[in-house]
C-alpha positions as CSV (number, residue, x, y, z in Angstrom):
1,M,81.4,118.4,93.5
2,I,84.8,116.8,94.1
3,R,85.3,114.0,91.6
4,V,87.0,111.1,93.4
5,G,88.3,107.7,92.2
6,V,89.5,104.8,94.4
7,N,92.4,102.7,93.1
8,G,92.2,99.5,95.0
9,Y,88.9,98.0,96.1
10,G,89.8,95.8,99.0
11,T,89.4,96.1,102.8
12,I,90.0,99.9,102.9
13,G,89.1,100.9,99.4
14,K,85.6,99.5,99.5
15,R,84.9,101.2,102.8
16,V,86.3,104.5,101.5
17,A,84.2,104.2,98.3
18,D,81.1,103.7,100.3
19,G,81.9,106.7,102.5
20,I,82.6,108.9,99.6
21,R,79.2,108.1,98.1
22,L,77.6,109.4,101.3
23,Q,79.3,112.8,101.1
24,P,77.1,115.7,99.7
25,D,80.2,117.4,98.1
26,M,81.8,114.4,96.5
27,Q,81.1,112.2,93.4
28,L,82.6,108.8,93.2
29,I,83.7,108.4,89.6
30,G,84.7,104.8,89.9
31,V,86.9,102.1,91.5
32,A,89.8,100.1,90.1
33,K,90.4,96.4,90.7
34,T,93.3,94.2,89.7
35,R,91.2,91.1,89.1
36,P,87.6,89.9,89.0
37,N,86.4,88.5,92.4
38,F,83.4,88.9,94.8
39,E,84.5,92.4,95.6
40,A,84.4,93.4,91.9
41,E,81.0,91.8,91.6
42,A,79.8,93.8,94.7
43,A,81.1,97.0,93.2
44,V,79.1,96.5,90.1
45,Q,76.0,95.6,92.1
46,K,76.3,98.9,93.9
47,G,76.5,100.8,90.7
48,Y,80.2,101.7,90.9
49,A,82.0,102.2,87.6
50,L,84.7,99.5,87.5
51,Y,88.1,100.1,86.0
52,S,91.0,97.6,85.4
53,A,94.0,98.5,87.7
54,I,96.3,96.4,85.5
55,P,95.6,96.8,81.8
56,E,97.1,93.4,80.9
57,R,94.4,91.8,83.1
58,S,91.4,93.6,81.5
59,R,90.5,90.4,79.5
60,L,90.0,88.5,82.8
61,F,87.0,90.8,83.6
62,D,85.6,90.1,80.1
63,E,86.0,86.4,80.7
64,A,84.2,86.7,84.0
65,G,81.3,88.6,82.4
66,I,82.1,91.9,84.3
67,D,81.9,95.1,82.3
68,L,84.7,97.6,82.6
69,H,84.5,101.4,82.1
70,G,88.1,101.6,81.2
71,E,91.6,101.2,82.6
72,V,93.0,102.9,85.7
73,A,94.6,105.7,83.6
74,D,91.2,106.6,82.4
75,L,89.9,106.8,86.0
76,V,92.8,109.0,87.1
77,S,92.3,111.4,84.2
78,E,88.6,111.9,85.1
79,C,89.1,112.7,88.8
80,D,90.1,115.6,90.9
81,V,91.5,113.4,93.6
82,I,92.5,109.7,93.7
83,V,92.5,107.6,96.9
84,D,95.1,104.9,96.5
85,A,94.1,101.9,98.6
86,T,96.4,99.4,97.0
87,P,98.7,97.1,99.0
88,S,101.8,98.4,100.7
89,G,104.5,99.4,98.1
90,V,102.1,99.5,95.2
91,G,100.9,103.0,96.0
92,A,104.5,104.3,95.7
93,E,104.7,102.7,92.3
94,N,101.5,104.4,91.2
95,C,102.7,107.9,92.0
96,S,104.2,108.4,88.5
97,L,100.7,107.7,87.0
98,Y,99.1,110.3,89.3
99,R,101.9,112.9,88.5
100,E,101.5,112.2,84.8
101,H,97.8,113.2,84.9
102,D,98.5,116.0,87.5
103,T,95.9,114.4,89.8
104,P,96.7,114.7,93.6
105,A,96.5,111.4,95.4
106,I,96.1,110.0,98.9
107,L,98.2,107.0,99.8
108,Q,97.8,104.7,102.8
109,G,100.0,104.2,105.9
110,G,101.9,101.2,104.4
111,E,103.8,103.6,102.2
112,S,107.0,105.4,103.3
113,P,106.5,109.0,104.5
114,D,109.3,110.0,102.2
115,T,107.0,109.1,99.2
116,V,104.6,112.0,100.0
117,D,104.5,115.7,100.7
118,E,102.6,115.2,104.1
119,S,101.4,112.5,106.4
120,F,97.9,113.2,107.6
121,V,95.6,112.9,110.6
122,A,92.5,115.2,110.3
123,Q,92.4,116.3,113.9
124,A,96.1,117.1,114.0
125,N,97.4,118.7,110.7
126,Y,94.5,119.1,108.3
127,D,95.6,122.6,107.2
128,D,99.1,121.3,106.2
129,A,97.6,119.2,103.4
130,A,96.3,122.0,101.3
131,G,97.9,122.1,97.9
132,A,99.9,118.9,98.4
133,E,100.3,116.6,95.4
134,L,100.7,113.4,97.4
135,L,99.2,112.8,100.9
136,R,99.5,109.8,103.1
137,V,96.9,108.8,105.6
138,V,98.9,107.1,108.3
139,S,98.3,103.6,109.4
140,C,95.4,102.5,111.6
141,N,97.6,102.2,114.7
142,T,99.3,105.6,114.0
143,T,95.9,107.2,113.4
144,G,94.7,105.8,116.7
145,L,97.7,107.0,118.7
146,S,97.6,110.4,117.1
147,R,93.9,110.9,117.8
148,L,94.6,110.1,121.4
149,L,97.7,112.3,121.7
150,E,96.2,115.4,120.1
151,P,93.7,116.4,122.8
152,I,95.8,115.2,125.7
153,D,98.9,117.1,124.6
154,G,96.9,120.2,123.9
155,E,95.2,120.1,127.4
156,Y,98.0,118.7,129.6
157,G,101.2,118.5,127.6
158,V,102.9,115.1,127.0
159,D,106.5,114.7,128.2
160,K,106.8,111.1,127.2
161,A,104.5,108.5,125.4
162,R,104.9,104.8,125.7
163,A,102.6,102.3,124.0
164,T,102.5,98.5,123.6
165,L,100.5,97.6,120.5
166,I,98.9,94.1,120.7
167,R,98.2,93.7,117.0
168,R,95.8,91.3,115.2
169,G,97.5,88.7,113.0
170,G,95.4,89.5,110.0
171,D,92.0,90.8,108.9
172,P,89.1,88.3,109.0
173,G,89.3,87.6,105.3
174,E,93.1,87.2,105.2
175,T,93.4,83.5,105.3
176,D,97.1,83.7,104.4
177,R,98.1,85.7,107.4
178,G,99.2,84.6,110.9
179,P,100.3,83.7,113.4
180,I,98.0,80.7,114.0
181,N,99.2,79.5,117.4
182,D,101.9,81.9,118.5
183,I,102.5,85.3,120.2
184,L,105.3,87.2,118.3
185,P,107.3,90.2,119.3
186,D,106.8,92.2,116.1
187,P,109.4,93.5,115.6
188,V,111.7,91.9,118.2
189,T,113.9,95.0,118.0
190,L,112.7,98.3,119.5
191,P,111.0,100.6,118.7
192,S,108.3,99.4,116.4
193,H,107.7,101.6,113.4
194,H,104.6,103.2,115.0
195,G,106.5,105.6,117.2
196,P,108.5,107.2,114.4
197,D,105.4,107.2,112.3
198,V,103.5,109.2,115.0
199,Q,106.4,111.7,114.8
200,T,105.5,112.4,111.2
201,I,102.4,114.0,112.7
202,F,103.8,115.2,116.1
203,P,107.5,115.7,115.5
204,D,108.1,117.0,119.0
205,V,106.5,114.1,120.9
206,D,108.9,111.8,122.6
207,I,107.3,108.3,122.0
208,D,108.4,104.7,122.3
209,T,106.3,101.9,120.9
210,L,106.5,98.1,121.1
211,G,104.6,95.7,118.9
212,V,103.2,92.2,119.6
213,T,101.3,90.1,117.1
214,V,98.7,87.7,118.3
215,P,96.4,85.1,116.6
216,A,93.3,87.3,116.4
217,T,91.5,89.1,113.6
218,L,89.0,91.5,115.1
219,M,91.0,94.6,116.3
220,H,94.2,95.9,117.7
221,L,94.6,96.7,121.4
222,H,96.9,99.5,122.8
223,S,98.3,99.7,126.3
224,V,99.2,103.3,126.7
225,N,101.3,105.2,129.3
226,L,101.7,109.0,129.0
227,T,103.8,111.1,131.3
228,L,102.1,114.5,131.4
229,E,103.3,118.0,132.2
230,T,100.5,118.4,134.7
231,E,98.5,116.1,137.1
232,P,94.9,115.9,136.0
233,S,92.4,113.6,137.6
234,A,91.2,110.4,135.9
235,S,87.7,111.8,135.7
236,A,89.0,115.0,134.0
237,V,90.9,113.0,131.4
238,A,87.8,110.8,130.8
239,D,85.7,113.9,130.3
240,L,88.2,115.4,127.9
241,L,88.3,112.2,125.8
242,S,84.6,111.7,125.8
243,R,84.2,115.1,124.1
244,Q,86.3,114.0,121.1
245,S,84.2,113.0,118.2
246,R,86.4,110.2,117.1
247,L,87.0,108.7,120.5
248,F,84.4,106.4,122.0
249,V,85.0,106.2,125.8
250,V,83.3,102.8,126.6
251,P,81.2,103.2,129.8
252,P,81.3,100.3,132.3
253,E,77.5,99.9,132.2
254,L,77.8,98.5,128.7
255,R,79.8,95.5,130.0
256,I,81.9,95.5,126.9
257,D,84.9,93.5,128.0
258,G,87.0,93.1,124.8
259,T,87.2,93.5,121.1
260,A,84.7,90.8,120.3
261,A,82.0,92.6,122.3
262,L,83.0,95.9,120.7
263,K,82.4,94.4,117.3
264,E,79.1,92.9,118.4
265,F,78.0,96.2,119.8
266,A,78.9,97.9,116.4
267,T,76.8,95.4,114.5
268,D,73.9,95.8,116.9
269,A,74.2,99.6,116.5
270,G,73.6,99.2,112.8
271,R,77.1,100.0,111.6
272,P,77.9,98.7,108.1
273,R,80.1,95.6,108.3
274,G,80.2,96.2,112.1
275,D,82.7,99.0,111.6
276,L,84.2,101.1,114.4
277,W,85.6,104.3,112.9
278,E,86.5,105.7,116.4
279,N,89.2,104.7,118.9
280,C,87.5,102.7,121.6
281,L,88.8,103.5,125.1
282,W,87.7,101.7,128.2
283,E,86.6,104.3,130.8
284,E,87.5,102.0,133.7
285,S,91.1,101.7,132.3
286,I,91.8,105.4,132.6
287,A,94.1,105.9,135.6
288,V,96.4,108.7,136.8
289,E,99.3,108.2,139.2
290,G,101.0,111.6,139.7
291,T,101.8,112.7,136.1
292,D,101.5,109.2,134.6
293,L,98.3,108.5,132.7
294,Y,97.4,104.9,131.8
295,L,94.6,103.5,129.6
296,F,93.6,100.8,127.1
297,Q,92.2,101.6,123.7
298,S,91.2,99.4,120.8
299,I,91.5,100.1,117.1
300,H,89.4,98.6,114.3
301,Q,92.1,98.2,111.6
302,E,89.6,97.8,108.8
303,A,87.7,101.0,109.5
304,N,89.4,103.7,111.5
305,V,91.3,105.3,108.7
306,V,88.1,105.7,106.5
307,P,87.0,109.1,107.9
308,E,90.6,110.3,107.7
309,N,90.7,109.4,103.9
310,I,87.4,111.4,103.4
311,D,88.7,114.4,105.3
312,A,92.0,114.2,103.3
313,I,90.1,114.6,100.1
314,R,88.7,117.9,101.3
315,A,92.0,119.0,102.8
316,L,93.8,118.5,99.4
317,V,91.3,120.7,97.5
318,G,90.8,123.2,100.4
319,R,87.0,123.3,100.2
320,K,86.3,123.2,104.0
321,S,87.9,123.9,107.3
322,A,89.1,121.0,109.5
323,A,86.1,121.4,111.9
324,E,83.6,121.6,109.0
325,S,85.0,118.5,107.3
326,I,85.3,116.4,110.4
327,A,81.7,117.2,111.4
328,L,80.3,116.5,107.9
329,T,82.2,113.2,107.6
330,N,81.1,112.0,111.0
331,D,77.5,112.9,110.3
332,R,77.3,111.3,106.9
333,L,79.1,108.1,108.0
334,G,76.6,107.9,110.9
335,M,79.1,108.4,113.8
336,T,76.8,110.9,115.4
337,T,73.9,108.5,115.3
338,A,76.0,105.7,116.9
339,R,77.0,108.0,119.7
340,Q,73.4,108.8,120.4
341,H,72.7,105.1,120.3
342,I,75.5,104.6,122.8
343,Q,74.2,107.2,125.2
344,S,70.5,106.2,124.9
345,P,68.8,105.1,128.1
346,Q,68.3,101.5,127.1
347,H,72.0,101.1,126.5
348,R,73.1,103.1,129.5
349,T,71.1,100.9,131.9
350,P,71.6,97.3,130.7
351,Q,69.4,94.6,132.3
352,P,70.7,91.2,133.2
353,A,69.8,88.3,130.9
354,D,67.2,85.8,132.1
355,D,69.6,83.0,131.5
């Protein structure tokens, strides 16, 4: 069993912890929190061993009546791998702790690629992670773009990639984030950081990205244009993408017209928290003009890096191949079940409502 700890039990950390608990080859040793709150209470209710991420704040847990199993250094010393799901910048500060205990760690996309040995997307560079001390699962948007580029570049070749990222202002629980009534070029200078970040996974891909932040919380939306080396049909591209286990090509029969409907669909499909771990691509948006491919895809920023973090754990310790790990992660998270739900007759042939 791979003994894993999660340092940071917020939006990403709690989802990764739940995913680790489902894996047959992993043991969740515990999770670390900076302060007592409803998420700390939930961790205890789930039976997760709770550790203080900031030793000076340990007394706050005692005052709140929450038992601790120790401090974060204790957690690190007990684990084979640490998943650091702390806010941007904090993960880099934690690296000295991980090195001190000789415990390999997985950081998140908010950290600089210069902080780690490798940036990581399971479908693209799984084998490069073996033996690394510090790994970085790239951001939700970079993960989404990389998952899309990998099969298309492999099948048709990509001469040029262009993407406009329409980004949510904040997660549903982030009441301090914005904008509230605005549409912001973010950044106003070009390119956004996502293009260079994709090149940490695909260094030879010529990519330009633009970012726009809007007053929404549910998901990101990408408008993608790829100039290919060959001229496939739109149906051939749709068929290729539909065969990728972490891409959900949304069929028109489902009448899913946006991110709110996608989230509602995920909830109805029984996904925990209504999570969408896959890229969601609208089949009707896939268009080819000569060598130019166009499509829309949506990325659930709270969830899509969760399977990548789980695969990164196995990649670090070299226990399974990329294909074996991806298949196991997908199965244990329930992605296979959801795909069957998507393709079942009652969902492939929707009936109009009486009202």
